[in-house]
N, CA and C atoms as an extended XYZ file, in Angstrom:
417
Properties=species:S:1:pos:R:3:atomname:S:1:resname:S:1:resid:I:1 pbc="F F F"
N       107.194      155.726       68.506 N   MET     1
C       107.080      157.108       67.689 CA  MET     1
C       105.946      157.084       66.737 C   MET     1
N       105.244      157.939       66.822 N   ARG     2
C       104.170      158.015       65.783 CA  ARG     2
C       104.707      158.421       64.513 C   ARG     2
N       104.208      157.859       63.386 N   LYS     3
C       104.460      158.265       62.011 CA  LYS     3
C       103.430      158.977       61.329 C   LYS     3
N       103.850      160.292       60.862 N   VAL     4
C       102.834      161.196       60.117 CA  VAL     4
C       103.300      161.002       58.775 C   VAL     4
N       102.244      160.686       57.931 N   LEU     5
C       102.522      160.914       56.257 CA  LEU     5
C       102.015      162.130       55.854 C   LEU     5
N       102.881      162.720       55.099 N   LEU     6
C       102.363      164.276       54.997 CA  LEU     6
C       102.054      164.191       53.132 C   LEU     6
N       100.920      164.654       52.983 N   ASP     7
C       100.463      164.700       51.492 CA  ASP     7
C       101.051      166.063       50.787 C   ASP     7
N       100.868      166.078       49.757 N   THR     8
C       101.303      167.538       48.850 CA  THR     8
C       100.829      168.711       49.445 C   THR     8
N        99.634      168.750       49.671 N   ASN     9
C        98.931      170.001       50.009 CA  ASN     9
C        99.272      170.308       51.284 C   ASN     9
N        99.520      169.537       52.358 N   PHE    10
C        99.961      169.850       53.684 CA  PHE    10
C       101.436      170.473       53.796 C   PHE    10
N       102.312      169.642       52.928 N   ILE    11
C       103.631      170.103       52.802 CA  ILE    11
C       103.716      171.635       52.368 C   ILE    11
N       102.695      172.034       51.366 N   LEU    12
C       102.789      173.399       50.823 CA  LEU    12
C       102.231      174.297       51.773 C   LEU    12
N       101.126      173.720       52.460 N   SER    13
C       100.476      174.574       53.503 CA  SER    13
C       101.525      174.931       54.704 C   SER    13
N       102.444      174.224       54.895 N   MET    14
C       103.608      174.103       55.947 CA  MET    14
C       104.472      175.334       55.317 C   MET    14
N       104.522      175.303       54.070 N   VAL    15
C       105.584      176.710       53.576 CA  VAL    15
C       104.825      177.896       53.480 C   VAL    15
N       103.342      177.782       53.140 N   GLU    16
C       102.638      179.038       53.174 CA  GLU    16
C       102.468      179.620       54.400 C   GLU    16
N       102.353      179.018       55.600 N   LYS    17
C       101.905      179.303       56.763 CA  LYS    17
C       103.019      179.187       57.787 C   LYS    17
N       103.896      180.222       57.629 N   PRO    18
C       105.023      180.387       58.587 CA  PRO    18
C       104.665      180.729       60.231 C   PRO    18
N       103.504      181.194       60.261 N   ASN    19
C       103.096      181.736       61.619 CA  ASN    19
C       102.712      180.229       62.434 C   ASN    19
N       102.343      179.125       61.796 N   VAL    20
C       101.991      178.079       62.534 CA  VAL    20
C       103.361      177.223       63.079 C   VAL    20
N       103.504      177.032       64.293 N   LYS    21
C       104.537      176.352       64.993 CA  LYS    21
C       104.294      174.977       64.594 C   LYS    21
N       104.527      174.141       63.433 N   PHE    22
C       104.307      173.015       63.247 CA  PHE    22
C       105.094      171.820       64.139 C   PHE    22
N       106.214      172.049       64.466 N   GLU    23
C       106.806      171.071       65.503 CA  GLU    23
C       106.020      170.972       66.752 C   GLU    23
N       105.630      172.295       67.398 N   GLU    24
C       105.203      172.461       68.492 CA  GLU    24
C       103.732      171.626       68.391 C   GLU    24
N       103.025      171.989       67.362 N   GLU    25
C       101.724      171.389       67.072 CA  GLU    25
C       101.644      170.005       67.024 C   GLU    25
N       102.503      169.404       66.139 N   PHE    26
C       102.666      167.909       66.207 CA  PHE    26
C       102.665      167.086       67.458 C   PHE    26
N       103.784      167.896       67.990 N   SER    27
C       103.843      167.225       69.675 CA  SER    27
C       102.685      167.172       70.543 C   SER    27
N       102.079      168.583       70.523 N   ARG    28
C       101.004      168.634       71.075 CA  ARG    28
C        99.696      167.597       70.829 C   ARG    28
N        99.409      167.609       69.353 N   VAL    29
C        98.243      166.744       68.967 CA  VAL    29
C        98.668      165.071       69.012 C   VAL    29
N       100.028      164.832       69.124 N   LEU    30
C       100.269      163.546       69.187 CA  LEU    30
C       100.789      163.212       70.470 C   LEU    30
N       100.785      164.035       71.477 N   ASN    31
C       101.349      163.854       72.652 CA  ASN    31
C       102.610      163.396       72.757 C   ASN    31
N       103.394      163.950       72.282 N   GLY    32
C       105.043      163.618       72.233 CA  GLY    32
C       105.767      163.256       70.982 C   GLY    32
N       106.534      162.390       70.871 N   PHE    33
C       107.445      162.158       69.537 CA  PHE    33
C       106.652      161.705       68.438 C   PHE    33
N       107.205      162.054       67.261 N   TYR    34
C       106.705      161.508       66.022 CA  TYR    34
C       107.751      161.740       64.870 C   TYR    34
N       107.469      161.119       63.874 N   GLN    35
C       108.382      161.192       62.661 CA  GLN    35
C       107.551      161.514       61.466 C   GLN    35
N       108.086      162.410       60.760 N   LEU    36
C       107.288      162.867       59.593 CA  LEU    36
C       107.719      162.093       58.280 C   LEU    36
N       107.003      161.587       57.665 N   VAL    37
C       107.182      160.672       56.398 CA  VAL    37
C       106.508      161.283       55.249 C   VAL    37
N       106.955      161.006       53.713 N   THR    38
C       106.346      161.380       52.905 CA  THR    38
C       106.763      160.118       51.829 C   THR    38
N       105.860      160.108       50.653 N   LEU    39
C       106.187      159.308       49.656 CA  LEU    39
C       107.072      159.806       48.502 C   LEU    39
N       107.753      159.059       47.963 N   LYS    40
C       108.702      159.237       46.798 CA  LYS    40
C       107.624      159.966       45.603 C   LYS    40
N       106.443      159.373       45.593 N   ARG    41
C       105.531      159.960       44.390 CA  ARG    41
C       105.203      161.539       44.829 C   ARG    41
N       105.194      161.705       45.978 N   ILE    42
C       104.775      162.994       46.505 CA  ILE    42
C       106.104      164.100       46.179 C   ILE    42
N       107.342      163.451       46.453 N   VAL    43
C       108.515      164.328       46.019 CA  VAL    43
C       108.609      164.468       44.545 C   VAL    43
N       108.243      163.392       43.688 N   ASP    44
C       108.160      163.525       42.302 CA  ASP    44
C       107.195      164.503       41.750 C   ASP    44
N       105.958      164.515       42.613 N   GLU    45
C       104.878      165.616       42.023 CA  GLU    45
C       105.250      166.911       42.547 C   GLU    45
N       106.040      167.263       43.649 N   LEU    46
C       106.581      168.542       43.910 CA  LEU    46
C       107.579      169.143       42.903 C   LEU    46
N       108.533      168.073       42.453 N   LYS    47
C       109.451      168.373       41.375 CA  LYS    47
C       108.898      168.762       40.142 C   LYS    47
N       107.834      168.146       39.609 N   LEU    48
C       107.099      168.210       38.508 CA  LEU    48
C       106.343      169.625       38.527 C   LEU    48
N       105.668      169.936       39.693 N   LEU    49
C       105.045      171.440       39.874 CA  LEU    49
C       106.240      172.298       39.962 C   LEU    49
N       107.439      172.165       40.462 N   LYS    50
C       108.511      173.138       40.423 CA  LYS    50
C       108.907      173.321       38.994 C   LYS    50
N       108.995      172.379       38.105 N   ASN    51
C       109.419      172.506       36.761 CA  ASN    51
C       108.293      173.430       36.039 C   ASN    51
N       107.014      173.210       36.525 N   LYS    52
C       106.229      173.949       35.499 CA  LYS    52
C       105.713      175.149       36.241 C   LYS    52
N       106.370      175.767       37.250 N   ALA    53
C       105.965      176.921       38.087 CA  ALA    53
C       105.873      177.950       37.036 C   ALA    53
N       104.800      178.746       37.117 N   LYS    54
C       104.883      179.884       36.469 CA  LYS    54
C       105.085      181.378       36.837 C   LYS    54
N       105.546      181.216       38.063 N   SER    55
C       106.075      182.536       38.559 CA  SER    55
C       107.154      182.145       39.612 C   SER    55
N       107.988      183.208       40.100 N   ILE    56
C       109.061      183.057       41.057 CA  ILE    56
C       108.555      182.600       42.420 C   ILE    56
N       107.270      183.224       42.597 N   SER    57
C       106.803      182.897       43.962 CA  SER    57
C       106.391      181.284       44.057 C   SER    57
N       105.769      180.719       42.925 N   GLU    58
C       105.355      179.404       42.940 CA  GLU    58
C       106.559      178.493       43.060 C   GLU    58
N       107.448      178.891       42.053 N   LEU    59
C       108.862      178.220       42.209 CA  LEU    59
C       109.332      178.003       43.616 C   LEU    59
N       109.480      179.246       44.346 N   ARG    60
C       109.895      179.224       45.710 CA  ARG    60
C       109.158      178.300       46.405 C   ARG    60
N       107.604      178.314       46.477 N   LYS    61
C       106.950      177.523       47.167 CA  LYS    61
C       107.397      176.056       46.902 C   LYS    61
N       107.535      175.660       45.797 N   TYR    62
C       107.850      174.042       45.629 CA  TYR    62
C       109.322      173.865       45.908 C   TYR    62
N       110.251      174.855       45.812 N   MET    63
C       111.647      174.389       46.246 CA  MET    63
C       111.793      174.556       47.650 C   MET    63
N       110.873      175.295       48.439 N   PHE    64
C       110.950      175.268       49.831 CA  PHE    64
C       110.243      173.859       50.457 C   PHE    64
N       109.110      173.526       49.774 N   GLY    65
C       108.583      172.428       50.039 CA  GLY    65
C       109.607      171.080       49.766 C   GLY    65
N       110.261      171.107       48.699 N   LEU    66
C       111.338      169.953       48.772 CA  LEU    66
C       112.382      170.012       49.760 C   LEU    66
N       112.984      171.198       50.068 N   GLU    67
C       113.903      171.271       50.857 CA  GLU    67
C       113.418      170.980       52.412 C   GLU    67
N       112.044      171.381       52.488 N   PHE    68
C       111.626      170.990       54.061 CA  PHE    68
C       111.739      169.268       53.851 C   PHE    68
N       111.200      168.592       52.993 N   ILE    69
C       111.319      167.224       52.950 CA  ILE    69
C       112.578      166.682       53.055 C   ILE    69
N       113.691      167.256       52.245 N   SER    70
C       114.898      166.658       52.535 CA  SER    70
C       115.557      166.918       53.841 C   SER    70
N       115.034      167.826       54.616 N   LYS    71
C       115.638      168.171       55.805 CA  LYS    71
C       114.768      167.319       56.968 C   LYS    71
N       113.584      167.004       56.758 N   LYS    72
C       112.652      166.747       58.020 CA  LYS    72
C       111.996      165.417       57.926 C   LYS    72
N       112.000      164.880       56.681 N   CYS    73
C       111.006      163.720       56.309 CA  CYS    73
C       111.826      162.471       55.947 C   CYS    73
N       111.329      161.426       56.173 N   LYS    74
C       111.949      160.210       55.736 CA  LYS    74
C       110.894      159.899       54.633 C   LYS    74
N       111.582      159.504       53.308 N   ILE    75
C       111.016      159.416       52.036 CA  ILE    75
C       110.706      157.794       51.968 C   ILE    75
N       109.270      157.327       51.655 N   ILE    76
C       109.231      156.226       51.366 CA  ILE    76
C       108.888      155.869       50.039 C   ILE    76
N       109.505      154.896       49.254 N   ASP    77
C       109.279      154.460       48.030 CA  ASP    77
C       108.503      153.335       47.921 C   ASP    77
N       107.439      153.253       47.348 N   VAL    78
C       106.493      151.929       47.310 CA  VAL    78
C       106.646      151.500       45.850 C   VAL    78
N       107.143      150.202       45.905 N   PRO    79
C       107.438      149.580       44.577 CA  PRO    79
C       105.869      149.214       44.027 C   PRO    79
N       105.860      149.025       42.548 N   ASN    80
C       104.562      148.676       41.914 CA  ASN    80
C       103.548      149.550       42.375 C   ASN    80
N       103.714      150.782       42.353 N   SER    81
C       102.495      151.761       42.934 CA  SER    81
C       101.842      152.536       41.688 C   SER    81
N       102.338      152.361       40.582 N   VAL    82
C       102.271      153.261       39.428 CA  VAL    82
C       100.826      153.314       39.099 C   VAL    82
N        99.885      152.074       39.254 N   ARG    83
C        98.564      151.961       38.859 CA  ARG    83
C        97.763      153.030       39.740 C   ARG    83
N        98.126      153.430       40.940 N   LEU    84
C        97.154      153.867       41.986 CA  LEU    84
C        97.745      155.552       41.951 C   LEU    84
N        96.389      156.358       41.937 N   ASN    85
C        96.723      157.720       42.122 CA  ASN    85
C        97.255      158.110       43.558 C   ASN    85
N        97.794      159.341       43.770 N   VAL    86
C        98.650      159.617       44.892 CA  VAL    86
C        97.889      159.392       46.316 C   VAL    86
N        96.449      159.854       46.036 N   ASP    87
C        95.563      159.633       47.123 CA  ASP    87
C        95.379      158.248       47.628 C   ASP    87
N        95.205      157.309       46.573 N   GLU    88
C        95.059      155.990       46.907 CA  GLU    88
C        96.215      155.364       47.464 C   GLU    88
N        97.077      155.771       47.179 N   LEU    89
C        98.631      155.464       47.715 CA  LEU    89
C        98.682      155.428       49.054 C   LEU    89
N        98.407      156.975       49.334 N   ILE    90
C        98.516      157.500       50.715 CA  ILE    90
C        97.431      156.682       51.538 C   ILE    90
N        96.327      156.296       51.120 N   GLU    91
C        95.253      155.379       51.913 CA  GLU    91
C        95.860      154.004       51.935 C   GLU    91
N        96.480      153.459       51.024 N   LYS    92
C        97.093      152.125       51.180 CA  LYS    92
C        98.377      152.145       51.895 C   LYS    92
N        99.368      153.068       52.049 N   VAL    93
C       100.362      153.096       52.913 CA  VAL    93
C        99.947      153.364       54.375 C   VAL    93
N        98.919      154.049       54.650 N   ALA    94
C        98.457      154.604       55.973 CA  ALA    94
C        97.894      153.423       56.759 C   ALA    94
N        97.119      152.663       55.816 N   THR    95
C        96.510      151.399       56.374 CA  THR    95
C        97.304      150.383       56.697 C   THR    95
N        98.331      150.197       55.793 N   TRP    96
C        99.339      149.124       56.070 CA  TRP    96
C       100.155      149.525       57.074 C   TRP    96
N       100.891      150.616       57.213 N   LYS    97
C       101.977      151.063       58.154 CA  LYS    97
C       101.144      151.764       59.430 C   LYS    97
N        99.937      151.661       59.372 N   LYS    98
C        99.303      152.473       60.815 CA  LYS    98
C        99.621      153.810       60.850 C   LYS    98
N        99.853      154.603       59.746 N   TYR    99
C       100.313      156.125       59.940 CA  TYR    99
C        99.114      156.992       60.199 C   TYR    99
N        99.344      158.156       60.596 N   VAL   100
C        98.617      159.150       60.582 CA  VAL   100
C        98.710      160.037       59.489 C   VAL   100
N        97.730      160.343       58.740 N   VAL   101
C        97.802      161.340       57.620 CA  VAL   101
C        97.594      162.634       57.781 C   VAL   101
N        98.672      163.556       57.437 N   ALA   102
C        98.482      164.955       57.472 CA  ALA   102
C        97.943      165.478       56.291 C   ALA   102
N        96.746      166.052       55.881 N   THR   103
C        96.228      166.579       54.783 CA  THR   103
C        95.198      167.545       55.370 C   THR   103
N        95.109      168.631       54.329 N   ASN   104
C        94.175      169.713       54.348 CA  ASN   104
C        92.949      169.322       53.291 C   ASN   104
N        93.084      168.206       52.574 N   ASP   105
C        92.051      167.837       51.214 CA  ASP   105
C        91.083      167.005       51.889 C   ASP   105
N        89.652      167.850       52.078 N   LYS   106
C        88.434      167.248       52.557 CA  LYS   106
C        87.983      165.993       52.110 C   LYS   106
N        88.104      165.955       50.785 N   GLU   107
C        87.620      164.616       50.219 CA  GLU   107
C        88.725      163.510       50.468 C   GLU   107
N        89.747      163.729       50.771 N   LEU   108
C        90.941      162.691       51.110 CA  LEU   108
C        90.531      162.248       52.576 C   LEU   108
N        90.344      163.408       53.446 N   ARG   109
C        89.980      163.201       54.942 CA  ARG   109
C        88.843      162.346       55.230 C   ARG   109
N        87.796      162.693       54.403 N   LYS   110
C        86.543      161.980       54.433 CA  LYS   110
C        86.875      160.487       54.276 C   LYS   110
N        87.528      160.140       53.158 N   LYS   111
C        87.774      158.728       52.520 CA  LYS   111
C        88.633      158.179       53.974 C   LYS   111
N        89.783      158.770       54.340 N   LEU   112
C        90.323      158.253       55.448 CA  LEU   112
C        89.725      157.937       56.845 C   LEU   112
N        88.850      158.886       56.897 N   LYS   113
C        87.936      158.595       58.127 CA  LYS   113
C        87.179      157.421       58.021 C   LYS   113
N        86.333      157.358       56.865 N   ALA   114
C        85.625      156.177       56.655 CA  ALA   114
C        86.393      154.787       57.063 C   ALA   114
N        87.821      154.732       56.612 N   LYS   115
C        88.482      153.623       56.703 CA  LYS   115
C        89.127      153.564       58.114 C   LYS   115
N        88.898      154.587       58.990 N   GLY   116
C        89.525      154.470       60.356 CA  GLY   116
C        90.912      154.962       60.449 C   GLY   116
N        91.454      155.740       59.389 N   ILE   117
C        92.742      156.129       59.405 CA  ILE   117
C        92.828      157.547       60.041 C   ILE   117
N        93.595      157.936       61.218 N   PRO   118
C        93.591      159.223       61.659 CA  PRO   118
C        93.942      160.166       60.851 C   PRO   118
N        93.720      161.395       60.738 N   THR   119
C        94.146      162.638       60.165 CA  THR   119
C        94.486      163.737       60.863 C   THR   119
N        95.458      164.451       60.398 N   ILE   120
C        95.810      165.728       61.029 CA  ILE   120
C        95.711      166.885       59.896 C   ILE   120
N        94.921      168.132       60.376 N   TYR   121
C        94.736      169.009       59.423 CA  TYR   121
C        94.936      170.352       60.242 C   TYR   121
N        95.104      171.381       59.333 N   ILE   122
C        95.286      172.551       59.875 CA  ILE   122
C        93.737      173.458       60.144 C   ILE   122
N        93.615      173.806       61.222 N   ARG   123
C        92.455      174.433       61.977 CA  ARG   123
C        92.495      175.902       62.129 C   ARG   123
N        91.568      176.799       61.625 N   GLN   124
C        91.669      178.333       61.915 CA  GLN   124
C        92.947      178.887       61.549 C   GLN   124
N        93.810      178.208       60.528 N   GLY   125
C        94.997      178.614       59.845 CA  GLY   125
C        96.260      178.688       60.864 C   GLY   125
N        96.002      178.163       62.138 N   MET   126
C        97.015      178.382       63.061 CA  MET   126
C        97.366      177.163       63.920 C   MET   126
N        96.339      176.191       64.016 N   TYR   127
C        96.313      175.025       64.852 CA  TYR   127
C        96.321      173.843       64.185 C   TYR   127
N        96.796      172.636       64.565 N   LEU   128
C        96.628      171.395       63.901 CA  LEU   128
C        95.429      170.601       64.767 C   LEU   128
N        94.791      169.936       64.113 N   GLU   129
C        93.634      169.124       64.701 CA  GLU   129
C        93.865      167.568       64.324 C   GLU   129
N        93.677      166.885       65.323 N   LEU   130
C        93.861      165.550       65.129 CA  LEU   130
C        92.227      164.879       65.072 C   LEU   130
N        92.171      164.148       63.915 N   ASN   131
C        90.673      163.619       63.674 CA  ASN   131
C        90.942      161.937       64.066 C   ASN   131
N        90.500      161.337       64.993 N   GLY   132
C        90.726      159.960       64.909 CA  GLY   132
C        91.715      159.571       66.006 C   GLY   132
N        91.888      158.258       66.293 N   GLU   133
C        93.007      158.027       67.406 CA  GLU   133
C        94.087      157.137       66.559 C   GLU   133
N        95.198      157.579       66.772 N   PRO   134
C        96.400      156.879       66.154 CA  PRO   134
C        96.476      155.542       66.857 C   PRO   134
N        96.857      154.500       66.138 N   ASP   135
C        97.116      153.116       66.386 CA  ASP   135
C        98.393      153.176       67.381 C   ASP   135
N        97.985      152.703       68.788 N   LEU   136
C        99.237      152.749       69.778 CA  LEU   136
C       100.312      151.531       69.320 C   LEU   136
N        99.795      150.779       68.361 N   LYS   137
C       100.899      149.698       67.846 CA  LYS   137
C       102.088      150.478       67.166 C   LYS   137
N       101.511      151.501       66.664 N   SER   138
C       102.579      152.209       65.498 CA  SER   138
C       103.634      153.179       66.318 C   SER   138
N       103.502      153.036       67.546 N   CYS   139
C       104.358      154.044       68.353 CA  CYS   139
C       105.693      153.259       68.734 C   CYS   139
């Protein structure tokens, strides 16, 4: 089973784009079964954003993101990771565990591509696109 590491902006995109059939799209681009994972640091980041929300719509977005994580994702806590920013931590974990990373962040995708880490992003606001080949050993 391929593991897909979701970053903050991808989780929020999933909340903001209810027209995208994410479960079907993940299955399509990964040819079958997958497991969604995220980092405890990303959960903490969403909680912080929720607490700083300036509007009801922002508050709802962060709450739905946290609810999605609690229902659909395995949360990974990486000890001794406080010195790394979240993007560096994503890169480290994806390399170590051979995860596919789901992100819409162009800079992060470029860094991950340079390291040979496959990424998934939202294309044309409706579809998921896989860039790179997942490691079959991680299945």
